[in-house]
PyMOL commands that place a pseudoatom at each C-alpha (Angstrom):
pseudoatom trace, name=CA, resn=MET, resi=1, chain=A, elem=C, hetatm=0, pos=[165.828, 83.641, 129.906]
pseudoatom trace, name=CA, resn=LEU, resi=2, chain=A, elem=C, hetatm=0, pos=[166.014, 82.880, 133.692]
pseudoatom trace, name=CA, resn=GLY, resi=3, chain=A, elem=C, hetatm=0, pos=[168.109, 80.287, 135.538]
pseudoatom trace, name=CA, resn=VAL, resi=4, chain=A, elem=C, hetatm=0, pos=[167.665, 79.948, 139.328]
pseudoatom trace, name=CA, resn=GLU, resi=5, chain=A, elem=C, hetatm=0, pos=[170.414, 77.563, 140.566]
pseudoatom trace, name=CA, resn=ALA, resi=6, chain=A, elem=C, hetatm=0, pos=[170.223, 75.935, 143.984]
pseudoatom trace, name=CA, resn=ILE, resi=7, chain=A, elem=C, hetatm=0, pos=[169.490, 79.236, 145.749]
pseudoatom trace, name=CA, resn=GLN, resi=8, chain=A, elem=C, hetatm=0, pos=[169.422, 79.509, 149.646]
pseudoatom trace, name=CA, resn=THR, resi=9, chain=A, elem=C, hetatm=0, pos=[167.496, 82.491, 150.828]
pseudoatom trace, name=CA, resn=TYR, resi=10, chain=A, elem=C, hetatm=0, pos=[166.929, 83.648, 154.307]
pseudoatom trace, name=CA, resn=TYR, resi=11, chain=A, elem=C, hetatm=0, pos=[165.093, 86.354, 156.369]
pseudoatom trace, name=CA, resn=GLY, resi=12, chain=A, elem=C, hetatm=0, pos=[167.638, 87.205, 159.048]
pseudoatom trace, name=CA, resn=GLU, resi=13, chain=A, elem=C, hetatm=0, pos=[168.219, 83.617, 160.676]
pseudoatom trace, name=CA, resn=SER, resi=14, chain=A, elem=C, hetatm=0, pos=[165.053, 82.254, 159.104]
pseudoatom trace, name=CA, resn=HIS, resi=15, chain=A, elem=C, hetatm=0, pos=[165.988, 79.817, 156.406]
pseudoatom trace, name=CA, resn=ILE, resi=16, chain=A, elem=C, hetatm=0, pos=[163.251, 80.106, 153.695]
pseudoatom trace, name=CA, resn=LEU, resi=17, chain=A, elem=C, hetatm=0, pos=[164.339, 78.774, 150.383]
pseudoatom trace, name=CA, resn=HIS, resi=18, chain=A, elem=C, hetatm=0, pos=[166.234, 75.342, 150.443]
pseudoatom trace, name=CA, resn=GLY, resi=19, chain=A, elem=C, hetatm=0, pos=[168.380, 74.789, 147.268]
pseudoatom trace, name=CA, resn=VAL, resi=20, chain=A, elem=C, hetatm=0, pos=[165.526, 75.979, 144.777]
pseudoatom trace, name=CA, resn=SER, resi=21, chain=A, elem=C, hetatm=0, pos=[166.285, 75.635, 141.159]
pseudoatom trace, name=CA, resn=ILE, resi=22, chain=A, elem=C, hetatm=0, pos=[163.893, 76.755, 138.345]
pseudoatom trace, name=CA, resn=ARG, resi=23, chain=A, elem=C, hetatm=0, pos=[164.324, 77.834, 134.693]
pseudoatom trace, name=CA, resn=VAL, resi=24, chain=A, elem=C, hetatm=0, pos=[162.028, 79.865, 132.094]
pseudoatom trace, name=CA, resn=GLY, resi=25, chain=A, elem=C, hetatm=0, pos=[163.055, 79.810, 128.592]
pseudoatom trace, name=CA, resn=GLU, resi=26, chain=A, elem=C, hetatm=0, pos=[162.791, 82.517, 126.079]
pseudoatom trace, name=CA, resn=GLY, resi=27, chain=A, elem=C, hetatm=0, pos=[159.145, 82.884, 125.095]
pseudoatom trace, name=CA, resn=GLU, resi=28, chain=A, elem=C, hetatm=0, pos=[158.003, 80.313, 127.597]
pseudoatom trace, name=CA, resn=ALA, resi=29, chain=A, elem=C, hetatm=0, pos=[155.252, 80.756, 130.195]
pseudoatom trace, name=CA, resn=VAL, resi=30, chain=A, elem=C, hetatm=0, pos=[156.054, 78.788, 133.463]
pseudoatom trace, name=CA, resn=ALA, resi=31, chain=A, elem=C, hetatm=0, pos=[153.762, 78.622, 136.472]
pseudoatom trace, name=CA, resn=LEU, resi=32, chain=A, elem=C, hetatm=0, pos=[154.883, 78.187, 140.064]
pseudoatom trace, name=CA, resn=LEU, resi=33, chain=A, elem=C, hetatm=0, pos=[152.240, 76.780, 142.309]
pseudoatom trace, name=CA, resn=GLY, resi=34, chain=A, elem=C, hetatm=0, pos=[152.023, 76.214, 146.150]
pseudoatom trace, name=CA, resn=ARG, resi=35, chain=A, elem=C, hetatm=0, pos=[150.091, 76.832, 149.198]
pseudoatom trace, name=CA, resn=ASN, resi=36, chain=A, elem=C, hetatm=0, pos=[150.358, 79.942, 151.297]
pseudoatom trace, name=CA, resn=GLY, resi=37, chain=A, elem=C, hetatm=0, pos=[153.840, 80.208, 152.883]
pseudoatom trace, name=CA, resn=ALA, resi=38, chain=A, elem=C, hetatm=0, pos=[155.452, 77.649, 150.663]
pseudoatom trace, name=CA, resn=GLY, resi=39, chain=A, elem=C, hetatm=0, pos=[158.089, 80.273, 149.728]
pseudoatom trace, name=CA, resn=LYS, resi=40, chain=A, elem=C, hetatm=0, pos=[156.778, 81.416, 146.457]
pseudoatom trace, name=CA, resn=THR, resi=41, chain=A, elem=C, hetatm=0, pos=[157.081, 85.260, 146.943]
pseudoatom trace, name=CA, resn=THR, resi=42, chain=A, elem=C, hetatm=0, pos=[160.415, 84.812, 148.647]
pseudoatom trace, name=CA, resn=LEU, resi=43, chain=A, elem=C, hetatm=0, pos=[161.626, 83.126, 145.349]
pseudoatom trace, name=CA, resn=ILE, resi=44, chain=A, elem=C, hetatm=0, pos=[160.364, 86.196, 143.451]
pseudoatom trace, name=CA, resn=ARG, resi=45, chain=A, elem=C, hetatm=0, pos=[162.078, 88.635, 145.981]
pseudoatom trace, name=CA, resn=SER, resi=46, chain=A, elem=C, hetatm=0, pos=[165.206, 86.620, 145.407]
pseudoatom trace, name=CA, resn=VAL, resi=47, chain=A, elem=C, hetatm=0, pos=[165.010, 86.775, 141.493]
pseudoatom trace, name=CA, resn=ALA, resi=48, chain=A, elem=C, hetatm=0, pos=[164.023, 90.423, 141.560]
pseudoatom trace, name=CA, resn=GLY, resi=49, chain=A, elem=C, hetatm=0, pos=[166.857, 91.573, 143.829]
pseudoatom trace, name=CA, resn=PHE, resi=50, chain=A, elem=C, hetatm=0, pos=[164.810, 92.575, 147.005]
pseudoatom trace, name=CA, resn=THR, resi=51, chain=A, elem=C, hetatm=0, pos=[166.046, 89.624, 149.049]
pseudoatom trace, name=CA, resn=PRO, resi=52, chain=A, elem=C, hetatm=0, pos=[169.276, 88.390, 147.575]
pseudoatom trace, name=CA, resn=PRO, resi=53, chain=A, elem=C, hetatm=0, pos=[170.043, 84.718, 148.188]
pseudoatom trace, name=CA, resn=ARG, resi=54, chain=A, elem=C, hetatm=0, pos=[173.215, 83.872, 150.387]
pseudoatom trace, name=CA, resn=GLU, resi=55, chain=A, elem=C, hetatm=0, pos=[174.069, 80.996, 148.335]
pseudoatom trace, name=CA, resn=GLY, resi=56, chain=A, elem=C, hetatm=0, pos=[173.519, 79.799, 144.528]
pseudoatom trace, name=CA, resn=ARG, resi=57, chain=A, elem=C, hetatm=0, pos=[172.970, 81.685, 141.336]
pseudoatom trace, name=CA, resn=VAL, resi=58, chain=A, elem=C, hetatm=0, pos=[170.368, 83.854, 139.693]
pseudoatom trace, name=CA, resn=VAL, resi=59, chain=A, elem=C, hetatm=0, pos=[171.058, 84.141, 135.896]
pseudoatom trace, name=CA, resn=PHE, resi=60, chain=A, elem=C, hetatm=0, pos=[169.001, 86.458, 134.041]
pseudoatom trace, name=CA, resn=GLY, resi=61, chain=A, elem=C, hetatm=0, pos=[169.474, 87.161, 130.229]
pseudoatom trace, name=CA, resn=GLY, resi=62, chain=A, elem=C, hetatm=0, pos=[172.623, 85.278, 130.438]
pseudoatom trace, name=CA, resn=ARG, resi=63, chain=A, elem=C, hetatm=0, pos=[174.152, 87.348, 133.207]
pseudoatom trace, name=CA, resn=PRO, resi=64, chain=A, elem=C, hetatm=0, pos=[174.539, 86.211, 136.907]
pseudoatom trace, name=CA, resn=VAL, resi=65, chain=A, elem=C, hetatm=0, pos=[172.510, 89.011, 138.664]
pseudoatom trace, name=CA, resn=GLN, resi=66, chain=A, elem=C, hetatm=0, pos=[172.094, 87.606, 142.301]
pseudoatom trace, name=CA, resn=ALA, resi=67, chain=A, elem=C, hetatm=0, pos=[174.213, 90.408, 143.615]
pseudoatom trace, name=CA, resn=TRP, resi=68, chain=A, elem=C, hetatm=0, pos=[172.713, 93.155, 141.755]
pseudoatom trace, name=CA, resn=PRO, resi=69, chain=A, elem=C, hetatm=0, pos=[170.333, 95.784, 143.312]
pseudoatom trace, name=CA, resn=ALA, resi=70, chain=A, elem=C, hetatm=0, pos=[166.650, 95.452, 142.305]
pseudoatom trace, name=CA, resn=TYR, resi=71, chain=A, elem=C, hetatm=0, pos=[166.757, 98.489, 140.088]
pseudoatom trace, name=CA, resn=ARG, resi=72, chain=A, elem=C, hetatm=0, pos=[169.641, 97.174, 137.927]
pseudoatom trace, name=CA, resn=ILE, resi=73, chain=A, elem=C, hetatm=0, pos=[167.738, 93.912, 137.509]
pseudoatom trace, name=CA, resn=ALA, resi=74, chain=A, elem=C, hetatm=0, pos=[164.724, 95.777, 136.395]
pseudoatom trace, name=CA, resn=ARG, resi=75, chain=A, elem=C, hetatm=0, pos=[166.573, 97.756, 133.830]
pseudoatom trace, name=CA, resn=ARG, resi=76, chain=A, elem=C, hetatm=0, pos=[167.783, 94.612, 132.453]
pseudoatom trace, name=CA, resn=GLY, resi=77, chain=A, elem=C, hetatm=0, pos=[164.304, 93.554, 131.726]
pseudoatom trace, name=CA, resn=LEU, resi=78, chain=A, elem=C, hetatm=0, pos=[162.483, 92.023, 134.563]
pseudoatom trace, name=CA, resn=ALA, resi=79, chain=A, elem=C, hetatm=0, pos=[159.115, 93.415, 134.702]
pseudoatom trace, name=CA, resn=LEU, resi=80, chain=A, elem=C, hetatm=0, pos=[157.308, 92.724, 137.923]
pseudoatom trace, name=CA, resn=VAL, resi=81, chain=A, elem=C, hetatm=0, pos=[153.517, 92.507, 138.811]
pseudoatom trace, name=CA, resn=PRO, resi=82, chain=A, elem=C, hetatm=0, pos=[153.865, 92.434, 142.665]
pseudoatom trace, name=CA, resn=GLN, resi=83, chain=A, elem=C, hetatm=0, pos=[151.528, 90.728, 144.899]
pseudoatom trace, name=CA, resn=GLY, resi=84, chain=A, elem=C, hetatm=0, pos=[148.694, 93.034, 146.250]
pseudoatom trace, name=CA, resn=ARG, resi=85, chain=A, elem=C, hetatm=0, pos=[149.135, 95.238, 142.974]
pseudoatom trace, name=CA, resn=ARG, resi=86, chain=A, elem=C, hetatm=0, pos=[151.053, 98.065, 144.640]
pseudoatom trace, name=CA, resn=ILE, resi=87, chain=A, elem=C, hetatm=0, pos=[149.761, 100.996, 142.274]
pseudoatom trace, name=CA, resn=PHE, resi=88, chain=A, elem=C, hetatm=0, pos=[150.256, 104.562, 143.223]
pseudoatom trace, name=CA, resn=SER, resi=89, chain=A, elem=C, hetatm=0, pos=[146.751, 105.275, 144.384]
pseudoatom trace, name=CA, resn=PRO, resi=90, chain=A, elem=C, hetatm=0, pos=[146.895, 109.131, 144.353]
pseudoatom trace, name=CA, resn=LEU, resi=91, chain=A, elem=C, hetatm=0, pos=[148.378, 109.210, 140.795]
pseudoatom trace, name=CA, resn=THR, resi=92, chain=A, elem=C, hetatm=0, pos=[146.065, 108.881, 137.660]
pseudoatom trace, name=CA, resn=VAL, resi=93, chain=A, elem=C, hetatm=0, pos=[145.912, 105.645, 135.599]
pseudoatom trace, name=CA, resn=ARG, resi=94, chain=A, elem=C, hetatm=0, pos=[147.959, 107.451, 132.996]
pseudoatom trace, name=CA, resn=GLU, resi=95, chain=A, elem=C, hetatm=0, pos=[150.566, 108.548, 135.594]
pseudoatom trace, name=CA, resn=ASN, resi=96, chain=A, elem=C, hetatm=0, pos=[150.812, 105.141, 136.911]
pseudoatom trace, name=CA, resn=LEU, resi=97, chain=A, elem=C, hetatm=0, pos=[151.565, 103.854, 133.420]
pseudoatom trace, name=CA, resn=THR, resi=98, chain=A, elem=C, hetatm=0, pos=[153.990, 106.407, 132.270]
pseudoatom trace, name=CA, resn=LEU, resi=99, chain=A, elem=C, hetatm=0, pos=[156.049, 106.699, 135.497]
pseudoatom trace, name=CA, resn=GLY, resi=100, chain=A, elem=C, hetatm=0, pos=[158.309, 103.800, 134.892]
pseudoatom trace, name=CA, resn=ALA, resi=101, chain=A, elem=C, hetatm=0, pos=[157.864, 103.497, 130.996]
pseudoatom trace, name=CA, resn=ARG, resi=102, chain=A, elem=C, hetatm=0, pos=[160.696, 102.777, 128.715]
pseudoatom trace, name=CA, resn=PRO, resi=103, chain=A, elem=C, hetatm=0, pos=[160.674, 102.990, 124.940]
pseudoatom trace, name=CA, resn=GLY, resi=104, chain=A, elem=C, hetatm=0, pos=[159.655, 99.766, 122.841]
pseudoatom trace, name=CA, resn=GLU, resi=105, chain=A, elem=C, hetatm=0, pos=[156.683, 98.035, 121.472]
pseudoatom trace, name=CA, resn=TRP, resi=106, chain=A, elem=C, hetatm=0, pos=[154.486, 98.623, 124.517]
pseudoatom trace, name=CA, resn=THR, resi=107, chain=A, elem=C, hetatm=0, pos=[153.040, 102.057, 124.242]
pseudoatom trace, name=CA, resn=LEU, resi=108, chain=A, elem=C, hetatm=0, pos=[149.961, 103.681, 125.932]
pseudoatom trace, name=CA, resn=GLU, resi=109, chain=A, elem=C, hetatm=0, pos=[147.960, 103.139, 122.684]
pseudoatom trace, name=CA, resn=ARG, resi=110, chain=A, elem=C, hetatm=0, pos=[148.810, 99.514, 122.701]
pseudoatom trace, name=CA, resn=VAL, resi=111, chain=A, elem=C, hetatm=0, pos=[148.063, 99.143, 126.541]
pseudoatom trace, name=CA, resn=TYR, resi=112, chain=A, elem=C, hetatm=0, pos=[144.637, 100.886, 126.055]
pseudoatom trace, name=CA, resn=ALA, resi=113, chain=A, elem=C, hetatm=0, pos=[143.703, 98.565, 123.233]
pseudoatom trace, name=CA, resn=LEU, resi=114, chain=A, elem=C, hetatm=0, pos=[144.467, 95.427, 125.452]
pseudoatom trace, name=CA, resn=PHE, resi=115, chain=A, elem=C, hetatm=0, pos=[142.846, 97.127, 128.578]
pseudoatom trace, name=CA, resn=PRO, resi=116, chain=A, elem=C, hetatm=0, pos=[140.114, 99.549, 127.231]
pseudoatom trace, name=CA, resn=ARG, resi=117, chain=A, elem=C, hetatm=0, pos=[138.897, 100.226, 130.717]
pseudoatom trace, name=CA, resn=LEU, resi=118, chain=A, elem=C, hetatm=0, pos=[142.316, 101.739, 131.628]
pseudoatom trace, name=CA, resn=GLY, resi=119, chain=A, elem=C, hetatm=0, pos=[141.893, 104.089, 128.543]
pseudoatom trace, name=CA, resn=GLU, resi=120, chain=A, elem=C, hetatm=0, pos=[138.486, 105.129, 129.693]
pseudoatom trace, name=CA, resn=ARG, resi=121, chain=A, elem=C, hetatm=0, pos=[139.744, 105.878, 133.195]
pseudoatom trace, name=CA, resn=ALA, resi=122, chain=A, elem=C, hetatm=0, pos=[142.979, 107.305, 132.193]
pseudoatom trace, name=CA, resn=LEU, resi=123, chain=A, elem=C, hetatm=0, pos=[142.445, 110.466, 134.227]
pseudoatom trace, name=CA, resn=GLN, resi=124, chain=A, elem=C, hetatm=0, pos=[141.102, 108.840, 137.252]
pseudoatom trace, name=CA, resn=PRO, resi=125, chain=A, elem=C, hetatm=0, pos=[143.156, 108.437, 140.401]
pseudoatom trace, name=CA, resn=GLY, resi=126, chain=A, elem=C, hetatm=0, pos=[144.373, 104.652, 140.472]
pseudoatom trace, name=CA, resn=GLY, resi=127, chain=A, elem=C, hetatm=0, pos=[142.955, 104.298, 144.014]
pseudoatom trace, name=CA, resn=THR, resi=128, chain=A, elem=C, hetatm=0, pos=[139.484, 104.914, 142.634]
pseudoatom trace, name=CA, resn=LEU, resi=129, chain=A, elem=C, hetatm=0, pos=[139.572, 101.795, 140.339]
pseudoatom trace, name=CA, resn=SER, resi=130, chain=A, elem=C, hetatm=0, pos=[137.999, 98.356, 141.309]
pseudoatom trace, name=CA, resn=GLY, resi=131, chain=A, elem=C, hetatm=0, pos=[140.225, 95.638, 142.396]
pseudoatom trace, name=CA, resn=GLY, resi=132, chain=A, elem=C, hetatm=0, pos=[140.099, 94.025, 139.028]
pseudoatom trace, name=CA, resn=GLU, resi=133, chain=A, elem=C, hetatm=0, pos=[140.883, 97.266, 137.267]
pseudoatom trace, name=CA, resn=GLN, resi=134, chain=A, elem=C, hetatm=0, pos=[143.849, 97.783, 139.539]
pseudoatom trace, name=CA, resn=GLN, resi=135, chain=A, elem=C, hetatm=0, pos=[145.340, 94.353, 138.770]
pseudoatom trace, name=CA, resn=MET, resi=136, chain=A, elem=C, hetatm=0, pos=[144.941, 95.321, 135.124]
pseudoatom trace, name=CA, resn=LEU, resi=137, chain=A, elem=C, hetatm=0, pos=[146.819, 98.506, 135.716]
pseudoatom trace, name=CA, resn=ALA, resi=138, chain=A, elem=C, hetatm=0, pos=[149.686, 96.751, 137.567]
pseudoatom trace, name=CA, resn=ILE, resi=139, chain=A, elem=C, hetatm=0, pos=[149.935, 94.278, 134.529]
pseudoatom trace, name=CA, resn=ALA, resi=140, chain=A, elem=C, hetatm=0, pos=[149.854, 97.279, 132.138]
pseudoatom trace, name=CA, resn=ARG, resi=141, chain=A, elem=C, hetatm=0, pos=[152.276, 99.207, 134.242]
pseudoatom trace, name=CA, resn=ALA, resi=142, chain=A, elem=C, hetatm=0, pos=[154.827, 96.195, 134.065]
pseudoatom trace, name=CA, resn=LEU, resi=143, chain=A, elem=C, hetatm=0, pos=[154.283, 95.896, 130.128]
pseudoatom trace, name=CA, resn=MET, resi=144, chain=A, elem=C, hetatm=0, pos=[155.099, 99.734, 129.818]
pseudoatom trace, name=CA, resn=THR, resi=145, chain=A, elem=C, hetatm=0, pos=[158.703, 99.128, 131.092]
pseudoatom trace, name=CA, resn=ASN, resi=146, chain=A, elem=C, hetatm=0, pos=[159.145, 96.902, 127.913]
pseudoatom trace, name=CA, resn=GLY, resi=147, chain=A, elem=C, hetatm=0, pos=[161.100, 94.137, 129.663]
pseudoatom trace, name=CA, resn=ARG, resi=148, chain=A, elem=C, hetatm=0, pos=[161.980, 90.921, 128.476]
pseudoatom trace, name=CA, resn=MET, resi=149, chain=A, elem=C, hetatm=0, pos=[160.305, 88.873, 131.097]
pseudoatom trace, name=CA, resn=LEU, resi=150, chain=A, elem=C, hetatm=0, pos=[156.997, 89.448, 132.950]
pseudoatom trace, name=CA, resn=VAL, resi=151, chain=A, elem=C, hetatm=0, pos=[156.732, 88.045, 136.534]
pseudoatom trace, name=CA, resn=LEU, resi=152, chain=A, elem=C, hetatm=0, pos=[153.225, 87.970, 137.983]
pseudoatom trace, name=CA, resn=ASP, resi=153, chain=A, elem=C, hetatm=0, pos=[152.977, 87.497, 141.803]
pseudoatom trace, name=CA, resn=GLU, resi=154, chain=A, elem=C, hetatm=0, pos=[149.418, 86.002, 142.681]
pseudoatom trace, name=CA, resn=PRO, resi=155, chain=A, elem=C, hetatm=0, pos=[147.598, 88.096, 140.168]
pseudoatom trace, name=CA, resn=SER, resi=156, chain=A, elem=C, hetatm=0, pos=[144.306, 86.404, 140.983]
pseudoatom trace, name=CA, resn=GLU, resi=157, chain=A, elem=C, hetatm=0, pos=[144.455, 86.937, 144.495]
pseudoatom trace, name=CA, resn=GLY, resi=158, chain=A, elem=C, hetatm=0, pos=[141.314, 88.554, 146.154]
pseudoatom trace, name=CA, resn=LEU, resi=159, chain=A, elem=C, hetatm=0, pos=[139.445, 88.815, 142.622]
pseudoatom trace, name=CA, resn=ALA, resi=160, chain=A, elem=C, hetatm=0, pos=[136.048, 87.617, 141.552]
pseudoatom trace, name=CA, resn=PRO, resi=161, chain=A, elem=C, hetatm=0, pos=[135.959, 84.626, 139.195]
pseudoatom trace, name=CA, resn=ILE, resi=162, chain=A, elem=C, hetatm=0, pos=[134.857, 86.470, 136.134]
pseudoatom trace, name=CA, resn=ILE, resi=163, chain=A, elem=C, hetatm=0, pos=[137.932, 88.783, 136.607]
pseudoatom trace, name=CA, resn=VAL, resi=164, chain=A, elem=C, hetatm=0, pos=[140.253, 85.800, 137.178]
pseudoatom trace, name=CA, resn=ARG, resi=165, chain=A, elem=C, hetatm=0, pos=[139.202, 84.464, 133.790]
pseudoatom trace, name=CA, resn=GLU, resi=166, chain=A, elem=C, hetatm=0, pos=[139.802, 87.966, 132.122]
pseudoatom trace, name=CA, resn=ILE, resi=167, chain=A, elem=C, hetatm=0, pos=[143.355, 87.925, 133.582]
pseudoatom trace, name=CA, resn=GLY, resi=168, chain=A, elem=C, hetatm=0, pos=[143.879, 84.388, 132.411]
pseudoatom trace, name=CA, resn=ARG, resi=169, chain=A, elem=C, hetatm=0, pos=[142.671, 85.439, 128.900]
pseudoatom trace, name=CA, resn=ILE, resi=170, chain=A, elem=C, hetatm=0, pos=[145.126, 88.401, 128.978]
pseudoatom trace, name=CA, resn=VAL, resi=171, chain=A, elem=C, hetatm=0, pos=[148.135, 86.425, 130.171]
pseudoatom trace, name=CA, resn=ARG, resi=172, chain=A, elem=C, hetatm=0, pos=[147.491, 83.728, 127.588]
pseudoatom trace, name=CA, resn=GLY, resi=173, chain=A, elem=C, hetatm=0, pos=[147.335, 86.525, 124.713]
pseudoatom trace, name=CA, resn=LEU, resi=174, chain=A, elem=C, hetatm=0, pos=[150.867, 87.656, 125.924]
pseudoatom trace, name=CA, resn=LYS, resi=175, chain=A, elem=C, hetatm=0, pos=[152.292, 84.175, 125.330]
pseudoatom trace, name=CA, resn=GLY, resi=176, chain=A, elem=C, hetatm=0, pos=[154.009, 83.389, 121.963]
pseudoatom trace, name=CA, resn=GLY, resi=177, chain=A, elem=C, hetatm=0, pos=[155.957, 86.522, 121.425]
pseudoatom trace, name=CA, resn=ARG, resi=178, chain=A, elem=C, hetatm=0, pos=[159.409, 87.428, 122.783]
pseudoatom trace, name=CA, resn=LEU, resi=179, chain=A, elem=C, hetatm=0, pos=[158.001, 87.863, 126.202]
pseudoatom trace, name=CA, resn=SER, resi=180, chain=A, elem=C, hetatm=0, pos=[158.951, 85.125, 128.793]
pseudoatom trace, name=CA, resn=ILE, resi=181, chain=A, elem=C, hetatm=0, pos=[156.347, 84.757, 131.624]
pseudoatom trace, name=CA, resn=LEU, resi=182, chain=A, elem=C, hetatm=0, pos=[156.744, 83.477, 135.287]
pseudoatom trace, name=CA, resn=LEU, resi=183, chain=A, elem=C, hetatm=0, pos=[153.279, 83.140, 137.041]
pseudoatom trace, name=CA, resn=VAL, resi=184, chain=A, elem=C, hetatm=0, pos=[153.363, 82.458, 140.643]
pseudoatom trace, name=CA, resn=GLU, resi=185, chain=A, elem=C, hetatm=0, pos=[149.806, 81.487, 141.858]
pseudoatom trace, name=CA, resn=GLN, resi=186, chain=A, elem=C, hetatm=0, pos=[147.773, 79.432, 144.288]
pseudoatom trace, name=CA, resn=ASN, resi=187, chain=A, elem=C, hetatm=0, pos=[144.860, 79.201, 141.644]
pseudoatom trace, name=CA, resn=TYR, resi=188, chain=A, elem=C, hetatm=0, pos=[145.603, 75.961, 140.169]
pseudoatom trace, name=CA, resn=HIS, resi=189, chain=A, elem=C, hetatm=0, pos=[143.166, 76.137, 137.222]
pseudoatom trace, name=CA, resn=LEU, resi=190, chain=A, elem=C, hetatm=0, pos=[144.417, 79.621, 136.200]
pseudoatom trace, name=CA, resn=ALA, resi=191, chain=A, elem=C, hetatm=0, pos=[148.036, 78.395, 136.104]
pseudoatom trace, name=CA, resn=LEU, resi=192, chain=A, elem=C, hetatm=0, pos=[147.267, 75.211, 134.041]
pseudoatom trace, name=CA, resn=GLN, resi=193, chain=A, elem=C, hetatm=0, pos=[145.475, 77.149, 131.476]
pseudoatom trace, name=CA, resn=VAL, resi=194, chain=A, elem=C, hetatm=0, pos=[148.627, 79.622, 130.894]
pseudoatom trace, name=CA, resn=ALA, resi=195, chain=A, elem=C, hetatm=0, pos=[151.674, 77.679, 131.518]
pseudoatom trace, name=CA, resn=ASP, resi=196, chain=A, elem=C, hetatm=0, pos=[153.899, 75.477, 129.216]
pseudoatom trace, name=CA, resn=ARG, resi=197, chain=A, elem=C, hetatm=0, pos=[155.783, 73.961, 132.275]
pseudoatom trace, name=CA, resn=VAL, resi=198, chain=A, elem=C, hetatm=0, pos=[154.776, 73.974, 135.909]
pseudoatom trace, name=CA, resn=TYR, resi=199, chain=A, elem=C, hetatm=0, pos=[156.723, 73.904, 139.328]
pseudoatom trace, name=CA, resn=VAL, resi=200, chain=A, elem=C, hetatm=0, pos=[155.139, 72.894, 142.582]
pseudoatom trace, name=CA, resn=MET, resi=201, chain=A, elem=C, hetatm=0, pos=[156.699, 74.206, 145.843]
pseudoatom trace, name=CA, resn=ASN, resi=202, chain=A, elem=C, hetatm=0, pos=[156.268, 73.346, 149.421]
pseudoatom trace, name=CA, resn=LYS, resi=203, chain=A, elem=C, hetatm=0, pos=[158.317, 74.550, 152.435]
pseudoatom trace, name=CA, resn=GLY, resi=204, chain=A, elem=C, hetatm=0, pos=[160.879, 76.363, 150.523]
pseudoatom trace, name=CA, resn=GLN, resi=205, chain=A, elem=C, hetatm=0, pos=[161.707, 73.421, 148.009]
pseudoatom trace, name=CA, resn=ILE, resi=206, chain=A, elem=C, hetatm=0, pos=[160.596, 72.401, 144.599]
pseudoatom trace, name=CA, resn=VAL, resi=207, chain=A, elem=C, hetatm=0, pos=[158.624, 69.061, 145.080]
pseudoatom trace, name=CA, resn=TRP, resi=208, chain=A, elem=C, hetatm=0, pos=[157.473, 68.525, 141.403]
pseudoatom trace, name=CA, resn=GLU, resi=209, chain=A, elem=C, hetatm=0, pos=[158.106, 69.840, 137.950]
pseudoatom trace, name=CA, resn=GLY, resi=210, chain=A, elem=C, hetatm=0, pos=[156.581, 68.816, 134.703]
pseudoatom trace, name=CA, resn=THR, resi=211, chain=A, elem=C, hetatm=0, pos=[153.986, 69.834, 132.216]
pseudoatom trace, name=CA, resn=PRO, resi=212, chain=A, elem=C, hetatm=0, pos=[150.231, 70.892, 132.968]
pseudoatom trace, name=CA, resn=ALA, resi=213, chain=A, elem=C, hetatm=0, pos=[149.179, 67.610, 131.617]
pseudoatom trace, name=CA, resn=GLY, resi=214, chain=A, elem=C, hetatm=0, pos=[151.479, 65.647, 134.000]
pseudoatom trace, name=CA, resn=LEU, resi=215, chain=A, elem=C, hetatm=0, pos=[150.298, 67.586, 136.876]
pseudoatom trace, name=CA, resn=GLU, resi=216, chain=A, elem=C, hetatm=0, pos=[146.589, 67.168, 136.082]
pseudoatom trace, name=CA, resn=ALA, resi=217, chain=A, elem=C, hetatm=0, pos=[147.304, 63.417, 135.973]
pseudoatom trace, name=CA, resn=ASP, resi=218, chain=A, elem=C, hetatm=0, pos=[149.185, 63.306, 139.356]
pseudoatom trace, name=CA, resn=GLU, resi=219, chain=A, elem=C, hetatm=0, pos=[146.379, 63.062, 141.995]
pseudoatom trace, name=CA, resn=ASP, resi=220, chain=A, elem=C, hetatm=0, pos=[148.865, 62.571, 144.771]
pseudoatom trace, name=CA, resn=VAL, resi=221, chain=A, elem=C, hetatm=0, pos=[150.819, 65.863, 144.227]
pseudoatom trace, name=CA, resn=LYS, resi=222, chain=A, elem=C, hetatm=0, pos=[147.597, 67.632, 143.657]
pseudoatom trace, name=CA, resn=ARG, resi=223, chain=A, elem=C, hetatm=0, pos=[146.146, 66.485, 146.987]
pseudoatom trace, name=CA, resn=ARG, resi=224, chain=A, elem=C, hetatm=0, pos=[149.368, 66.696, 149.123]
pseudoatom trace, name=CA, resn=TYR, resi=225, chain=A, elem=C, hetatm=0, pos=[150.745, 69.991, 147.989]
pseudoatom trace, name=CA, resn=LEU, resi=226, chain=A, elem=C, hetatm=0, pos=[147.903, 71.977, 146.335]
pseudoatom trace, name=CA, resn=GLY, resi=227, chain=A, elem=C, hetatm=0, pos=[144.652, 70.819, 148.024]
pseudoatom trace, name=CA, resn=VAL, resi=228, chain=A, elem=C, hetatm=0, pos=[143.070, 69.994, 144.842]
pseudoatom trace, name=CA, resn=ALA, resi=229, chain=A, elem=C, hetatm=0, pos=[140.867, 67.004, 144.970]
for i in range(1, 229): cmd.bond("trace and resi %d" % i, "trace and resi %d" % (i + 1))
show_as sticks, trace
zoom trace
């Protein structure tokens, strides 16, 4: 579904990503782990078309898209849950959900079944929701675009542990269908619960890749790059 091939990404003259390559298969859930400043969000921006790489390729759904504008990549089926949620606070929950909706299997009824609290608050402004509810709204809004791949950038950030567990349960429930998932996280335990494969990033480079079981067994990688004892 997604192939990132040796991309080099810059902010102005600052060289952020140094030959990064990852892949996400169809129906696969992949986690990208790393500390703050490792380059994870820059990688997402490169994939989504916000900060195109200067070198390398991004292949999405069989097509090179690294030179495409962000809206065109979204139309091809990339559904992004951005860091910080970025919901439209003055709009109601329902308006947030329908603003970018496209026809497909994800409808308002199905989203409300997955997130009952959103159905209960359908007419409330998005800005009046709790942080956890806003994260659910951001995920539901992405699902309503009926894309082929769901990209979640730090979905657990700033949330209470009980809500993080709920987000993990929801993401696990989305696995196994045609939807591919790329989960970008600092929360080691959440990522390993969800992922089929894992990449670890440090200073703009991929420093490890493998299975959740392999990462769990690699004490050196966990300590050096993730701060997990």
